[in-house]
PyMOL CGO cylinders between C-alpha atoms (Angstrom):
from pymol import cmd
from pymol.cgo import CYLINDER

trace = [
    CYLINDER, 89.61, -25.06, 82.73, 91.57, -21.94, 83.73, 0.3, 1, 1, 1, 1, 1, 1,
    CYLINDER, 91.57, -21.94, 83.73, 93.75, -22.05, 86.76, 0.3, 1, 1, 1, 1, 1, 1,
    CYLINDER, 93.75, -22.05, 86.76, 93.51, -19.61, 89.71, 0.3, 1, 1, 1, 1, 1, 1,
    CYLINDER, 93.51, -19.61, 89.71, 96.67, -17.90, 88.47, 0.3, 1, 1, 1, 1, 1, 1,
    CYLINDER, 96.67, -17.90, 88.47, 95.11, -17.30, 85.01, 0.3, 1, 1, 1, 1, 1, 1,
    CYLINDER, 95.11, -17.30, 85.01, 91.95, -15.92, 86.62, 0.3, 1, 1, 1, 1, 1, 1,
    CYLINDER, 91.95, -15.92, 86.62, 93.93, -13.56, 88.88, 0.3, 1, 1, 1, 1, 1, 1,
    CYLINDER, 93.93, -13.56, 88.88, 95.99, -12.38, 85.88, 0.3, 1, 1, 1, 1, 1, 1,
    CYLINDER, 95.99, -12.38, 85.88, 92.87, -11.69, 83.83, 0.3, 1, 1, 1, 1, 1, 1,
    CYLINDER, 92.87, -11.69, 83.83, 91.37, -9.72, 86.69, 0.3, 1, 1, 1, 1, 1, 1,
    CYLINDER, 91.37, -9.72, 86.69, 94.53, -7.74, 87.08, 0.3, 1, 1, 1, 1, 1, 1,
    CYLINDER, 94.53, -7.74, 87.08, 94.56, -6.88, 83.36, 0.3, 1, 1, 1, 1, 1, 1,
    CYLINDER, 94.56, -6.88, 83.36, 90.93, -5.84, 83.54, 0.3, 1, 1, 1, 1, 1, 1,
    CYLINDER, 90.93, -5.84, 83.54, 91.57, -3.58, 86.55, 0.3, 1, 1, 1, 1, 1, 1,
    CYLINDER, 91.57, -3.58, 86.55, 94.57, -2.00, 84.84, 0.3, 1, 1, 1, 1, 1, 1,
    CYLINDER, 94.57, -2.00, 84.84, 92.49, -1.30, 81.73, 0.3, 1, 1, 1, 1, 1, 1,
    CYLINDER, 92.49, -1.30, 81.73, 89.73, 0.29, 83.81, 0.3, 1, 1, 1, 1, 1, 1,
    CYLINDER, 89.73, 0.29, 83.81, 92.30, 2.48, 85.55, 0.3, 1, 1, 1, 1, 1, 1,
    CYLINDER, 92.30, 2.48, 85.55, 93.74, 3.56, 82.20, 0.3, 1, 1, 1, 1, 1, 1,
    CYLINDER, 93.74, 3.56, 82.20, 90.26, 4.41, 80.88, 0.3, 1, 1, 1, 1, 1, 1,
    CYLINDER, 90.26, 4.41, 80.88, 89.47, 6.49, 83.96, 0.3, 1, 1, 1, 1, 1, 1,
    CYLINDER, 89.47, 6.49, 83.96, 92.85, 8.30, 83.65, 0.3, 1, 1, 1, 1, 1, 1,
    CYLINDER, 92.85, 8.30, 83.65, 92.18, 9.10, 79.99, 0.3, 1, 1, 1, 1, 1, 1,
    CYLINDER, 92.18, 9.10, 79.99, 88.85, 10.73, 80.93, 0.3, 1, 1, 1, 1, 1, 1,
    CYLINDER, 88.85, 10.73, 80.93, 90.50, 12.96, 83.56, 0.3, 1, 1, 1, 1, 1, 1,
    CYLINDER, 90.50, 12.96, 83.56, 92.84, 14.79, 81.14, 0.3, 1, 1, 1, 1, 1, 1,
    CYLINDER, 92.84, 14.79, 81.14, 92.42, 16.72, 77.88, 0.3, 1, 1, 1, 1, 1, 1,
    CYLINDER, 92.42, 16.72, 77.88, 92.42, 14.36, 74.90, 0.3, 1, 1, 1, 1, 1, 1,
    CYLINDER, 92.42, 14.36, 74.90, 94.33, 16.90, 72.77, 0.3, 1, 1, 1, 1, 1, 1,
    CYLINDER, 94.33, 16.90, 72.77, 97.14, 18.35, 74.90, 0.3, 1, 1, 1, 1, 1, 1,
    CYLINDER, 97.14, 18.35, 74.90, 97.19, 15.42, 77.37, 0.3, 1, 1, 1, 1, 1, 1,
    CYLINDER, 97.19, 15.42, 77.37, 98.01, 17.90, 80.20, 0.3, 1, 1, 1, 1, 1, 1,
    CYLINDER, 98.01, 17.90, 80.20, 95.01, 19.78, 81.57, 0.3, 1, 1, 1, 1, 1, 1,
    CYLINDER, 95.01, 19.78, 81.57, 91.78, 18.45, 83.06, 0.3, 1, 1, 1, 1, 1, 1,
    CYLINDER, 91.78, 18.45, 83.06, 88.98, 18.48, 80.46, 0.3, 1, 1, 1, 1, 1, 1,
    CYLINDER, 88.98, 18.48, 80.46, 86.11, 21.04, 80.60, 0.3, 1, 1, 1, 1, 1, 1,
    CYLINDER, 86.11, 21.04, 80.60, 84.20, 20.18, 77.41, 0.3, 1, 1, 1, 1, 1, 1,
    CYLINDER, 84.20, 20.18, 77.41, 83.44, 17.36, 75.00, 0.3, 1, 1, 1, 1, 1, 1,
    CYLINDER, 83.44, 17.36, 75.00, 83.48, 17.23, 71.24, 0.3, 1, 1, 1, 1, 1, 1,
    CYLINDER, 83.48, 17.23, 71.24, 79.80, 17.11, 70.13, 0.3, 1, 1, 1, 1, 1, 1,
    CYLINDER, 79.80, 17.11, 70.13, 80.81, 14.72, 67.29, 0.3, 1, 1, 1, 1, 1, 1,
    CYLINDER, 80.81, 14.72, 67.29, 83.02, 12.13, 68.94, 0.3, 1, 1, 1, 1, 1, 1,
    CYLINDER, 83.02, 12.13, 68.94, 82.81, 13.19, 72.64, 0.3, 1, 1, 1, 1, 1, 1,
    CYLINDER, 82.81, 13.19, 72.64, 86.59, 13.56, 73.00, 0.3, 1, 1, 1, 1, 1, 1,
    CYLINDER, 86.59, 13.56, 73.00, 87.25, 15.55, 76.17, 0.3, 1, 1, 1, 1, 1, 1,
    CYLINDER, 87.25, 15.55, 76.17, 89.29, 18.81, 75.77, 0.3, 1, 1, 1, 1, 1, 1,
    CYLINDER, 89.29, 18.81, 75.77, 90.24, 21.68, 78.03, 0.3, 1, 1, 1, 1, 1, 1,
    CYLINDER, 90.24, 21.68, 78.03, 90.15, 24.89, 75.99, 0.3, 1, 1, 1, 1, 1, 1,
    CYLINDER, 90.15, 24.89, 75.99, 89.14, 26.70, 72.83, 0.3, 1, 1, 1, 1, 1, 1,
    CYLINDER, 89.14, 26.70, 72.83, 92.63, 26.27, 71.47, 0.3, 1, 1, 1, 1, 1, 1,
    CYLINDER, 92.63, 26.27, 71.47, 92.57, 22.48, 71.92, 0.3, 1, 1, 1, 1, 1, 1,
    CYLINDER, 92.57, 22.48, 71.92, 89.05, 22.46, 70.39, 0.3, 1, 1, 1, 1, 1, 1,
    CYLINDER, 89.05, 22.46, 70.39, 90.41, 24.25, 67.31, 0.3, 1, 1, 1, 1, 1, 1,
    CYLINDER, 90.41, 24.25, 67.31, 93.28, 21.78, 66.93, 0.3, 1, 1, 1, 1, 1, 1,
    CYLINDER, 93.28, 21.78, 66.93, 90.85, 18.88, 67.32, 0.3, 1, 1, 1, 1, 1, 1,
    CYLINDER, 90.85, 18.88, 67.32, 88.38, 20.29, 64.76, 0.3, 1, 1, 1, 1, 1, 1,
    CYLINDER, 88.38, 20.29, 64.76, 91.17, 20.78, 62.18, 0.3, 1, 1, 1, 1, 1, 1,
    CYLINDER, 91.17, 20.78, 62.18, 92.22, 17.10, 62.60, 0.3, 1, 1, 1, 1, 1, 1,
    CYLINDER, 92.22, 17.10, 62.60, 88.75, 15.61, 63.00, 0.3, 1, 1, 1, 1, 1, 1,
    CYLINDER, 88.75, 15.61, 63.00, 87.82, 13.13, 60.26, 0.3, 1, 1, 1, 1, 1, 1,
    CYLINDER, 87.82, 13.13, 60.26, 84.72, 14.13, 58.26, 0.3, 1, 1, 1, 1, 1, 1,
    CYLINDER, 84.72, 14.13, 58.26, 81.36, 12.68, 59.22, 0.3, 1, 1, 1, 1, 1, 1,
    CYLINDER, 81.36, 12.68, 59.22, 80.35, 9.67, 57.06, 0.3, 1, 1, 1, 1, 1, 1,
    CYLINDER, 80.35, 9.67, 57.06, 78.04, 10.42, 54.17, 0.3, 1, 1, 1, 1, 1, 1,
    CYLINDER, 78.04, 10.42, 54.17, 74.50, 9.20, 54.91, 0.3, 1, 1, 1, 1, 1, 1,
    CYLINDER, 74.50, 9.20, 54.91, 73.53, 6.24, 52.80, 0.3, 1, 1, 1, 1, 1, 1,
    CYLINDER, 73.53, 6.24, 52.80, 70.46, 6.85, 50.56, 0.3, 1, 1, 1, 1, 1, 1,
    CYLINDER, 70.46, 6.85, 50.56, 67.49, 4.86, 51.69, 0.3, 1, 1, 1, 1, 1, 1,
    CYLINDER, 67.49, 4.86, 51.69, 66.28, 2.21, 49.25, 0.3, 1, 1, 1, 1, 1, 1,
    CYLINDER, 66.28, 2.21, 49.25, 62.67, 2.67, 48.09, 0.3, 1, 1, 1, 1, 1, 1,
    CYLINDER, 62.67, 2.67, 48.09, 60.48, -0.01, 49.51, 0.3, 1, 1, 1, 1, 1, 1,
    CYLINDER, 60.48, -0.01, 49.51, 58.23, -1.98, 47.16, 0.3, 1, 1, 1, 1, 1, 1,
    CYLINDER, 58.23, -1.98, 47.16, 55.37, -2.16, 49.58, 0.3, 1, 1, 1, 1, 1, 1,
    CYLINDER, 55.37, -2.16, 49.58, 54.10, 0.54, 51.95, 0.3, 1, 1, 1, 1, 1, 1,
    CYLINDER, 54.10, 0.54, 51.95, 55.43, -0.06, 55.44, 0.3, 1, 1, 1, 1, 1, 1,
    CYLINDER, 55.43, -0.06, 55.44, 52.77, -0.95, 57.97, 0.3, 1, 1, 1, 1, 1, 1,
    CYLINDER, 52.77, -0.95, 57.97, 51.85, 1.76, 60.42, 0.3, 1, 1, 1, 1, 1, 1,
    CYLINDER, 51.85, 1.76, 60.42, 53.93, 1.59, 63.55, 0.3, 1, 1, 1, 1, 1, 1,
    CYLINDER, 53.93, 1.59, 63.55, 52.26, 1.12, 66.85, 0.3, 1, 1, 1, 1, 1, 1,
    CYLINDER, 52.26, 1.12, 66.85, 55.24, 2.43, 68.86, 0.3, 1, 1, 1, 1, 1, 1,
    CYLINDER, 55.24, 2.43, 68.86, 54.83, 5.64, 70.73, 0.3, 1, 1, 1, 1, 1, 1,
    CYLINDER, 54.83, 5.64, 70.73, 57.66, 8.23, 70.87, 0.3, 1, 1, 1, 1, 1, 1,
    CYLINDER, 57.66, 8.23, 70.87, 59.62, 8.40, 74.05, 0.3, 1, 1, 1, 1, 1, 1,
    CYLINDER, 59.62, 8.40, 74.05, 58.87, 11.18, 76.50, 0.3, 1, 1, 1, 1, 1, 1,
    CYLINDER, 58.87, 11.18, 76.50, 62.18, 12.89, 75.62, 0.3, 1, 1, 1, 1, 1, 1,
    CYLINDER, 62.18, 12.89, 75.62, 61.49, 12.82, 71.89, 0.3, 1, 1, 1, 1, 1, 1,
    CYLINDER, 61.49, 12.82, 71.89, 57.93, 14.05, 72.40, 0.3, 1, 1, 1, 1, 1, 1,
    CYLINDER, 57.93, 14.05, 72.40, 59.16, 16.95, 74.55, 0.3, 1, 1, 1, 1, 1, 1,
    CYLINDER, 59.16, 16.95, 74.55, 61.74, 17.91, 71.94, 0.3, 1, 1, 1, 1, 1, 1,
    CYLINDER, 61.74, 17.91, 71.94, 59.12, 17.81, 69.17, 0.3, 1, 1, 1, 1, 1, 1,
    CYLINDER, 59.12, 17.81, 69.17, 56.74, 19.96, 71.23, 0.3, 1, 1, 1, 1, 1, 1,
    CYLINDER, 56.74, 19.96, 71.23, 59.42, 22.52, 71.87, 0.3, 1, 1, 1, 1, 1, 1,
    CYLINDER, 59.42, 22.52, 71.87, 60.29, 22.60, 68.14, 0.3, 1, 1, 1, 1, 1, 1,
    CYLINDER, 60.29, 22.60, 68.14, 56.64, 23.34, 67.24, 0.3, 1, 1, 1, 1, 1, 1,
    CYLINDER, 56.64, 23.34, 67.24, 56.11, 25.85, 70.01, 0.3, 1, 1, 1, 1, 1, 1,
    CYLINDER, 56.11, 25.85, 70.01, 56.30, 29.26, 68.34, 0.3, 1, 1, 1, 1, 1, 1,
    CYLINDER, 56.30, 29.26, 68.34, 56.83, 30.91, 71.76, 0.3, 1, 1, 1, 1, 1, 1,
    CYLINDER, 56.83, 30.91, 71.76, 60.15, 29.08, 72.05, 0.3, 1, 1, 1, 1, 1, 1,
    CYLINDER, 60.15, 29.08, 72.05, 62.82, 31.49, 70.67, 0.3, 1, 1, 1, 1, 1, 1,
    CYLINDER, 62.82, 31.49, 70.67, 65.15, 28.62, 69.90, 0.3, 1, 1, 1, 1, 1, 1,
    CYLINDER, 65.15, 28.62, 69.90, 62.73, 26.55, 67.82, 0.3, 1, 1, 1, 1, 1, 1,
    CYLINDER, 62.73, 26.55, 67.82, 64.66, 27.23, 64.58, 0.3, 1, 1, 1, 1, 1, 1,
    CYLINDER, 64.66, 27.23, 64.58, 67.74, 25.59, 65.96, 0.3, 1, 1, 1, 1, 1, 1,
    CYLINDER, 67.74, 25.59, 65.96, 65.87, 22.28, 66.17, 0.3, 1, 1, 1, 1, 1, 1,
    CYLINDER, 65.87, 22.28, 66.17, 65.62, 22.17, 62.38, 0.3, 1, 1, 1, 1, 1, 1,
    CYLINDER, 65.62, 22.17, 62.38, 69.08, 23.66, 61.68, 0.3, 1, 1, 1, 1, 1, 1,
    CYLINDER, 69.08, 23.66, 61.68, 71.00, 20.47, 62.31, 0.3, 1, 1, 1, 1, 1, 1,
    CYLINDER, 71.00, 20.47, 62.31, 70.50, 16.80, 63.05, 0.3, 1, 1, 1, 1, 1, 1,
    CYLINDER, 70.50, 16.80, 63.05, 73.06, 17.23, 65.83, 0.3, 1, 1, 1, 1, 1, 1,
    CYLINDER, 73.06, 17.23, 65.83, 70.92, 19.88, 67.47, 0.3, 1, 1, 1, 1, 1, 1,
    CYLINDER, 70.92, 19.88, 67.47, 67.91, 17.61, 67.28, 0.3, 1, 1, 1, 1, 1, 1,
    CYLINDER, 67.91, 17.61, 67.28, 69.90, 14.87, 68.94, 0.3, 1, 1, 1, 1, 1, 1,
    CYLINDER, 69.90, 14.87, 68.94, 71.08, 17.30, 71.63, 0.3, 1, 1, 1, 1, 1, 1,
    CYLINDER, 71.08, 17.30, 71.63, 67.51, 18.48, 72.41, 0.3, 1, 1, 1, 1, 1, 1,
    CYLINDER, 67.51, 18.48, 72.41, 66.41, 14.81, 72.55, 0.3, 1, 1, 1, 1, 1, 1,
    CYLINDER, 66.41, 14.81, 72.55, 69.32, 13.90, 74.79, 0.3, 1, 1, 1, 1, 1, 1,
    CYLINDER, 69.32, 13.90, 74.79, 68.57, 16.85, 77.14, 0.3, 1, 1, 1, 1, 1, 1,
    CYLINDER, 68.57, 16.85, 77.14, 64.76, 17.38, 77.11, 0.3, 1, 1, 1, 1, 1, 1,
    CYLINDER, 64.76, 17.38, 77.11, 65.08, 20.21, 79.72, 0.3, 1, 1, 1, 1, 1, 1,
    CYLINDER, 65.08, 20.21, 79.72, 67.58, 22.14, 77.57, 0.3, 1, 1, 1, 1, 1, 1,
    CYLINDER, 67.58, 22.14, 77.57, 64.95, 24.29, 75.68, 0.3, 1, 1, 1, 1, 1, 1,
    CYLINDER, 64.95, 24.29, 75.68, 63.64, 25.59, 78.99, 0.3, 1, 1, 1, 1, 1, 1,
    CYLINDER, 63.64, 25.59, 78.99, 67.18, 26.41, 80.19, 0.3, 1, 1, 1, 1, 1, 1,
    CYLINDER, 67.18, 26.41, 80.19, 67.86, 28.34, 76.99, 0.3, 1, 1, 1, 1, 1, 1,
    CYLINDER, 67.86, 28.34, 76.99, 64.54, 30.17, 77.27, 0.3, 1, 1, 1, 1, 1, 1,
    CYLINDER, 64.54, 30.17, 77.27, 65.55, 31.26, 80.81, 0.3, 1, 1, 1, 1, 1, 1,
    CYLINDER, 65.55, 31.26, 80.81, 68.87, 32.66, 79.50, 0.3, 1, 1, 1, 1, 1, 1,
    CYLINDER, 68.87, 32.66, 79.50, 66.95, 34.50, 76.76, 0.3, 1, 1, 1, 1, 1, 1,
    CYLINDER, 66.95, 34.50, 76.76, 64.46, 35.86, 79.29, 0.3, 1, 1, 1, 1, 1, 1,
    CYLINDER, 64.46, 35.86, 79.29, 67.34, 37.31, 81.35, 0.3, 1, 1, 1, 1, 1, 1,
    CYLINDER, 67.34, 37.31, 81.35, 68.21, 39.59, 78.49, 0.3, 1, 1, 1, 1, 1, 1,
    CYLINDER, 68.21, 39.59, 78.49, 64.69, 41.03, 78.21, 0.3, 1, 1, 1, 1, 1, 1,
    CYLINDER, 64.69, 41.03, 78.21, 63.32, 44.09, 80.07, 0.3, 1, 1, 1, 1, 1, 1,
    CYLINDER, 63.32, 44.09, 80.07, 61.39, 43.32, 83.27, 0.3, 1, 1, 1, 1, 1, 1,
    CYLINDER, 61.39, 43.32, 83.27, 57.66, 42.75, 82.75, 0.3, 1, 1, 1, 1, 1, 1,
    CYLINDER, 57.66, 42.75, 82.75, 55.02, 45.17, 84.04, 0.3, 1, 1, 1, 1, 1, 1,
    CYLINDER, 55.02, 45.17, 84.04, 53.90, 42.51, 86.52, 0.3, 1, 1, 1, 1, 1, 1,
    CYLINDER, 53.90, 42.51, 86.52, 57.40, 42.14, 87.98, 0.3, 1, 1, 1, 1, 1, 1,
    CYLINDER, 57.40, 42.14, 87.98, 57.65, 45.90, 88.29, 0.3, 1, 1, 1, 1, 1, 1,
    CYLINDER, 57.65, 45.90, 88.29, 54.27, 46.22, 90.02, 0.3, 1, 1, 1, 1, 1, 1,
    CYLINDER, 54.27, 46.22, 90.02, 55.00, 43.40, 92.44, 0.3, 1, 1, 1, 1, 1, 1,
    CYLINDER, 55.00, 43.40, 92.44, 57.94, 45.20, 94.04, 0.3, 1, 1, 1, 1, 1, 1,
    CYLINDER, 57.94, 45.20, 94.04, 58.08, 44.85, 97.82, 0.3, 1, 1, 1, 1, 1, 1,
    CYLINDER, 58.08, 44.85, 97.82, 59.00, 48.54, 98.25, 0.3, 1, 1, 1, 1, 1, 1,
    CYLINDER, 59.00, 48.54, 98.25, 55.97, 50.74, 99.03, 0.3, 1, 1, 1, 1, 1, 1,
    CYLINDER, 55.97, 50.74, 99.03, 54.78, 52.82, 96.12, 0.3, 1, 1, 1, 1, 1, 1,
    CYLINDER, 54.78, 52.82, 96.12, 55.12, 56.02, 98.19, 0.3, 1, 1, 1, 1, 1, 1,
    CYLINDER, 55.12, 56.02, 98.19, 58.87, 55.44, 98.41, 0.3, 1, 1, 1, 1, 1, 1,
    CYLINDER, 58.87, 55.44, 98.41, 59.18, 54.78, 94.73, 0.3, 1, 1, 1, 1, 1, 1,
    CYLINDER, 59.18, 54.78, 94.73, 57.45, 58.00, 93.71, 0.3, 1, 1, 1, 1, 1, 1,
    CYLINDER, 57.45, 58.00, 93.71, 59.75, 60.14, 91.53, 0.3, 1, 1, 1, 1, 1, 1,
    CYLINDER, 59.75, 60.14, 91.53, 62.22, 57.35, 90.95, 0.3, 1, 1, 1, 1, 1, 1,
    CYLINDER, 62.22, 57.35, 90.95, 62.69, 55.70, 87.54, 0.3, 1, 1, 1, 1, 1, 1,
    CYLINDER, 62.69, 55.70, 87.54, 61.04, 52.32, 87.23, 0.3, 1, 1, 1, 1, 1, 1,
    CYLINDER, 61.04, 52.32, 87.23, 62.97, 49.14, 86.76, 0.3, 1, 1, 1, 1, 1, 1,
    CYLINDER, 62.97, 49.14, 86.76, 61.72, 48.95, 83.18, 0.3, 1, 1, 1, 1, 1, 1,
    CYLINDER, 61.72, 48.95, 83.18, 62.88, 52.54, 82.45, 0.3, 1, 1, 1, 1, 1, 1,
    CYLINDER, 62.88, 52.54, 82.45, 66.34, 51.80, 83.92, 0.3, 1, 1, 1, 1, 1, 1,
    CYLINDER, 66.34, 51.80, 83.92, 66.71, 48.78, 81.58, 0.3, 1, 1, 1, 1, 1, 1,
    CYLINDER, 66.71, 48.78, 81.58, 68.66, 49.10, 78.34, 0.3, 1, 1, 1, 1, 1, 1,
    CYLINDER, 68.66, 49.10, 78.34, 70.33, 46.81, 75.81, 0.3, 1, 1, 1, 1, 1, 1,
    CYLINDER, 70.33, 46.81, 75.81, 73.67, 46.81, 77.69, 0.3, 1, 1, 1, 1, 1, 1,
    CYLINDER, 73.67, 46.81, 77.69, 71.85, 45.81, 80.91, 0.3, 1, 1, 1, 1, 1, 1,
    CYLINDER, 71.85, 45.81, 80.91, 70.17, 43.02, 79.04, 0.3, 1, 1, 1, 1, 1, 1,
    CYLINDER, 70.17, 43.02, 79.04, 73.51, 41.74, 77.64, 0.3, 1, 1, 1, 1, 1, 1,
    CYLINDER, 73.51, 41.74, 77.64, 75.04, 41.91, 81.12, 0.3, 1, 1, 1, 1, 1, 1,
    CYLINDER, 75.04, 41.91, 81.12, 72.17, 39.94, 82.61, 0.3, 1, 1, 1, 1, 1, 1,
    CYLINDER, 72.17, 39.94, 82.61, 72.33, 37.42, 79.82, 0.3, 1, 1, 1, 1, 1, 1,
    CYLINDER, 72.33, 37.42, 79.82, 76.08, 36.91, 80.28, 0.3, 1, 1, 1, 1, 1, 1,
    CYLINDER, 76.08, 36.91, 80.28, 75.56, 36.26, 83.97, 0.3, 1, 1, 1, 1, 1, 1,
    CYLINDER, 75.56, 36.26, 83.97, 72.67, 33.83, 83.26, 0.3, 1, 1, 1, 1, 1, 1,
    CYLINDER, 72.67, 33.83, 83.26, 74.79, 32.00, 80.66, 0.3, 1, 1, 1, 1, 1, 1,
    CYLINDER, 74.79, 32.00, 80.66, 77.79, 31.83, 83.06, 0.3, 1, 1, 1, 1, 1, 1,
    CYLINDER, 77.79, 31.83, 83.06, 75.67, 30.37, 85.82, 0.3, 1, 1, 1, 1, 1, 1,
    CYLINDER, 75.67, 30.37, 85.82, 74.00, 27.89, 83.47, 0.3, 1, 1, 1, 1, 1, 1,
    CYLINDER, 74.00, 27.89, 83.47, 77.34, 26.64, 82.08, 0.3, 1, 1, 1, 1, 1, 1,
    CYLINDER, 77.34, 26.64, 82.08, 78.76, 26.21, 85.60, 0.3, 1, 1, 1, 1, 1, 1,
    CYLINDER, 78.76, 26.21, 85.60, 75.68, 24.37, 86.93, 0.3, 1, 1, 1, 1, 1, 1,
    CYLINDER, 75.68, 24.37, 86.93, 76.31, 20.93, 88.36, 0.3, 1, 1, 1, 1, 1, 1,
    CYLINDER, 76.31, 20.93, 88.36, 75.20, 17.67, 86.83, 0.3, 1, 1, 1, 1, 1, 1,
    CYLINDER, 75.20, 17.67, 86.83, 73.22, 17.19, 83.60, 0.3, 1, 1, 1, 1, 1, 1,
    CYLINDER, 73.22, 17.19, 83.60, 71.94, 20.78, 83.57, 0.3, 1, 1, 1, 1, 1, 1,
    CYLINDER, 71.94, 20.78, 83.57, 75.40, 22.31, 83.24, 0.3, 1, 1, 1, 1, 1, 1,
    CYLINDER, 75.40, 22.31, 83.24, 76.59, 19.61, 80.82, 0.3, 1, 1, 1, 1, 1, 1,
    CYLINDER, 76.59, 19.61, 80.82, 73.61, 20.25, 78.55, 0.3, 1, 1, 1, 1, 1, 1,
    CYLINDER, 73.61, 20.25, 78.55, 74.26, 24.02, 78.29, 0.3, 1, 1, 1, 1, 1, 1,
    CYLINDER, 74.26, 24.02, 78.29, 78.04, 23.49, 77.72, 0.3, 1, 1, 1, 1, 1, 1,
    CYLINDER, 78.04, 23.49, 77.72, 77.44, 21.03, 74.91, 0.3, 1, 1, 1, 1, 1, 1,
    CYLINDER, 77.44, 21.03, 74.91, 74.85, 23.36, 73.36, 0.3, 1, 1, 1, 1, 1, 1,
    CYLINDER, 74.85, 23.36, 73.36, 77.25, 26.35, 73.39, 0.3, 1, 1, 1, 1, 1, 1,
    CYLINDER, 77.25, 26.35, 73.39, 80.02, 24.30, 71.80, 0.3, 1, 1, 1, 1, 1, 1,
    CYLINDER, 80.02, 24.30, 71.80, 77.69, 23.01, 69.09, 0.3, 1, 1, 1, 1, 1, 1,
    CYLINDER, 77.69, 23.01, 69.09, 76.28, 26.49, 68.36, 0.3, 1, 1, 1, 1, 1, 1,
    CYLINDER, 76.28, 26.49, 68.36, 79.79, 27.90, 67.92, 0.3, 1, 1, 1, 1, 1, 1,
    CYLINDER, 79.79, 27.90, 67.92, 80.61, 24.88, 65.74, 0.3, 1, 1, 1, 1, 1, 1,
    CYLINDER, 80.61, 24.88, 65.74, 77.57, 25.41, 63.52, 0.3, 1, 1, 1, 1, 1, 1,
    CYLINDER, 77.57, 25.41, 63.52, 77.96, 29.23, 63.22, 0.3, 1, 1, 1, 1, 1, 1,
    CYLINDER, 77.96, 29.23, 63.22, 81.55, 28.73, 62.16, 0.3, 1, 1, 1, 1, 1, 1,
    CYLINDER, 81.55, 28.73, 62.16, 80.33, 26.59, 59.24, 0.3, 1, 1, 1, 1, 1, 1,
    CYLINDER, 80.33, 26.59, 59.24, 82.11, 23.45, 60.41, 0.3, 1, 1, 1, 1, 1, 1,
    CYLINDER, 82.11, 23.45, 60.41, 78.98, 21.33, 60.60, 0.3, 1, 1, 1, 1, 1, 1,
    CYLINDER, 78.98, 21.33, 60.60, 75.92, 21.91, 58.49, 0.3, 1, 1, 1, 1, 1, 1,
    CYLINDER, 75.92, 21.91, 58.49, 77.58, 24.57, 56.44, 0.3, 1, 1, 1, 1, 1, 1,
    CYLINDER, 77.58, 24.57, 56.44, 75.55, 27.07, 54.43, 0.3, 1, 1, 1, 1, 1, 1,
    CYLINDER, 75.55, 27.07, 54.43, 72.42, 25.03, 54.86, 0.3, 1, 1, 1, 1, 1, 1,
    CYLINDER, 72.42, 25.03, 54.86, 72.38, 25.46, 58.65, 0.3, 1, 1, 1, 1, 1, 1,
    CYLINDER, 72.38, 25.46, 58.65, 73.20, 29.14, 58.33, 0.3, 1, 1, 1, 1, 1, 1,
    CYLINDER, 73.20, 29.14, 58.33, 70.38, 29.68, 55.80, 0.3, 1, 1, 1, 1, 1, 1,
    CYLINDER, 70.38, 29.68, 55.80, 67.86, 27.99, 58.06, 0.3, 1, 1, 1, 1, 1, 1,
    CYLINDER, 67.86, 27.99, 58.06, 68.98, 30.10, 61.01, 0.3, 1, 1, 1, 1, 1, 1,
    CYLINDER, 68.98, 30.10, 61.01, 68.69, 33.32, 59.02, 0.3, 1, 1, 1, 1, 1, 1,
    CYLINDER, 68.69, 33.32, 59.02, 65.13, 32.57, 57.98, 0.3, 1, 1, 1, 1, 1, 1,
    CYLINDER, 65.13, 32.57, 57.98, 63.88, 32.37, 61.55, 0.3, 1, 1, 1, 1, 1, 1,
    CYLINDER, 63.88, 32.37, 61.55, 63.38, 34.89, 64.30, 0.3, 1, 1, 1, 1, 1, 1,
    CYLINDER, 63.38, 34.89, 64.30, 65.49, 32.70, 66.54, 0.3, 1, 1, 1, 1, 1, 1,
    CYLINDER, 65.49, 32.70, 66.54, 68.52, 33.88, 64.60, 0.3, 1, 1, 1, 1, 1, 1,
    CYLINDER, 68.52, 33.88, 64.60, 68.65, 36.87, 66.92, 0.3, 1, 1, 1, 1, 1, 1,
    CYLINDER, 68.65, 36.87, 66.92, 68.82, 34.61, 69.92, 0.3, 1, 1, 1, 1, 1, 1,
    CYLINDER, 68.82, 34.61, 69.92, 71.50, 32.31, 68.46, 0.3, 1, 1, 1, 1, 1, 1,
    CYLINDER, 71.50, 32.31, 68.46, 73.55, 35.39, 67.72, 0.3, 1, 1, 1, 1, 1, 1,
    CYLINDER, 73.55, 35.39, 67.72, 73.01, 36.50, 71.30, 0.3, 1, 1, 1, 1, 1, 1,
    CYLINDER, 73.01, 36.50, 71.30, 74.32, 33.19, 72.64, 0.3, 1, 1, 1, 1, 1, 1,
    CYLINDER, 74.32, 33.19, 72.64, 77.33, 33.44, 70.35, 0.3, 1, 1, 1, 1, 1, 1,
    CYLINDER, 77.33, 33.44, 70.35, 77.98, 37.04, 71.37, 0.3, 1, 1, 1, 1, 1, 1,
    CYLINDER, 77.98, 37.04, 71.37, 77.75, 36.16, 75.02, 0.3, 1, 1, 1, 1, 1, 1,
    CYLINDER, 77.75, 36.16, 75.02, 80.28, 33.38, 74.46, 0.3, 1, 1, 1, 1, 1, 1,
    CYLINDER, 80.28, 33.38, 74.46, 82.68, 35.73, 72.57, 0.3, 1, 1, 1, 1, 1, 1,
    CYLINDER, 82.68, 35.73, 72.57, 82.47, 38.39, 75.27, 0.3, 1, 1, 1, 1, 1, 1,
    CYLINDER, 82.47, 38.39, 75.27, 83.11, 35.76, 77.93, 0.3, 1, 1, 1, 1, 1, 1,
    CYLINDER, 83.11, 35.76, 77.93, 86.25, 34.61, 76.06, 0.3, 1, 1, 1, 1, 1, 1,
    CYLINDER, 86.25, 34.61, 76.06, 87.61, 38.18, 75.81, 0.3, 1, 1, 1, 1, 1, 1,
    CYLINDER, 87.61, 38.18, 75.81, 87.35, 38.65, 79.60, 0.3, 1, 1, 1, 1, 1, 1,
    CYLINDER, 87.35, 38.65, 79.60, 89.38, 35.51, 80.41, 0.3, 1, 1, 1, 1, 1, 1,
]
cmd.load_cgo(trace, "trace")
């Protein structure tokens, strides 16, 4: 039977360990100096900058090779389990041809896990993509300014061009990444993983080939371009 002194000592050690764990989460796991802004999508190590991310990637151990599944002698009985709501939502978004990011679901197992972890992420990405597009006819017609005052002026759609779309997309991406809570965390993790995949660090040529075969390649390039332009302006 432990004495009160032993119990108090154990509690003190536990409190000290908890304090150390909290402190490790509040600083960059690479430079050990700055507060973290991102997490490694592979091991979730917190880091503060692109430079620290590069150092971490170069020293990151490779992912373990998946073990080949052994063929079963008898057919497995049909499962009666229903998919979770998150998995069902991710699958629906992957099969929805109106979703411009559907190809990314099949490009990498890590992306599939990310979309399952954040079921609202496809809608957030679709909103960013929509910000880069010209205004619809309906939005133009629903202007609160009387038509008589708009006569002779160029319409919103006529005033739109590719540079305007990129500018709007950068602003939408910036706001999405700075959003509070799970919404902002989801977009930040997605951006880091897209850059990781496009650099060939995870998924390699196979992921790139899948992305090139789909129309969503244009949208993944857009996200990467928005990220690059954001870096240059820092």
